[in-house]
N, C-alpha and C positions, 0 to 999 in steps of 0.2 A: 231655589236659592243655593248658591255654591258654598261649600264648606271651606273655611280658611285652611291653608296648608299647615300641617303639624310641624313643629319645630324639632322634634326628636328624630328626624330622618336624615340628619346631616352626615352621619358616618356610614351610610349605606354603601356608597361606592368603595370606601376603604375596606369594608368587610368583604365585599364581593371580590375585590382585588386580592385580598389576603387568602381567600379560598381558592382562587384560580392561579395565583402566582406560582405555587410549587409545581403544578402540572406544566405550565409554560416553561419554567426553568429546566425541568427534566427533558422536555422536548428540545429545547435549545442546546443543552449539553449533549444530548444524543446526536443531534445534527452535527455538532462540532466534532465529536469523536468519529462519526461515520466519515466526515470529510477528511480527517487525518488518515484513516484507514484507506480511503480511496486515493489520496495523494501518494501513499506508500505503494499502492498497487500500480499506479501509473509510473512511478519512479522505477519500480522493479521491472516492469515490462520494457521500459526504455533501456534500462541497463542490460537486460538480457539480449535485446536486439543489438546493442552496441558490441556486446561480447561475441555474439554469433557472427557479426560482420568482421570483427577482428580475427576470429578463428578461421573464417573462410579465406582470408588473404594471408594467413601466417603459416601455411603448410610447410614452407621451407625454413622456418625459424627453428631454433634448437628445442623450444618447448611451446608448441602452439596452444596447448591447453592452459599453460600458465599465462600466456599472453592474453588469452580470452578471459581468464579469471581476473587478471589485472584490469582489463577493459571494463568488465562488469563492475568491479569495485570503484574504478575511476568515474564511471558514469552515474553511480548511485551515491552521490554525496549527501543526500538527505537521509539515507538509511544508516543504521549502525553497522560499521564495516566488519567488526569481528563476528557479529551474528550472521551477516550476509555471507561472509567468506565460507563458513561451514556449510552453507546451503547451496553453493554453486557447483554444478556438475557439467563437464564438457565431454561429450561422447561422439567420437567420429563414427561414420557409417561402417558398413560391413567390410569395405575394402581398406579401411584405415585412412591415413592422411594422404590420399591421392587426388590429383586434379579430376574434377568431374564427380567426385564422391560427395557425401554430405556430412555435415557436422551439426549436432544438436546441443545447444546450450540451454540449460534449465536452472532455475533457482527457486528457492522458497524462503519466505521471510515471515516470522511470527507477527501476529497482530492480536490486540485485545481491545475491545470496546468496553470501557468502564464508565459508568455514570455515578458520580459521587462516591467513588471507591468500590462500587459493586460491579463485578465483571458480568456484563450482559452477554457478550459473545467473544469467543477467542478461537484461534486456529492458525492456519498457515496460508499465506498468499502464495500462489504458484504461477510461474510463467515459464514458457519454453518457446524457443525459436529454432527452426532448422534452416540452414543455408547451404547452398552449393559451394564446394571448395573450388577455388580458382587456381 
């Protein structure tokens, strides 16, 4: 003979969700924060590439390093400009700004992954590109 269902099991699903929900939300917020850090990394890499390209074609300009820095800042519109500007370096090769030489543009940008106000990871995103001077 089958026993009839008990009526006091109605809130079981709600209790289980209440126990699992905090973990699910922590994972969700972690994924969002990691996505933001990855977006900044991609933006930094693209900006450094644009700056290196500008530096490679600006050897006859009055300030090729300044032109490269401006190109990096112009390409990184998603990043904080004042923070990024202090992290950009433009270094010509051993021969200086001569055709056939090289120029390296590098940048760093701080990141912090925080979940509900607790910083889980932090540091600097780094990117560097070397181009031949034309």
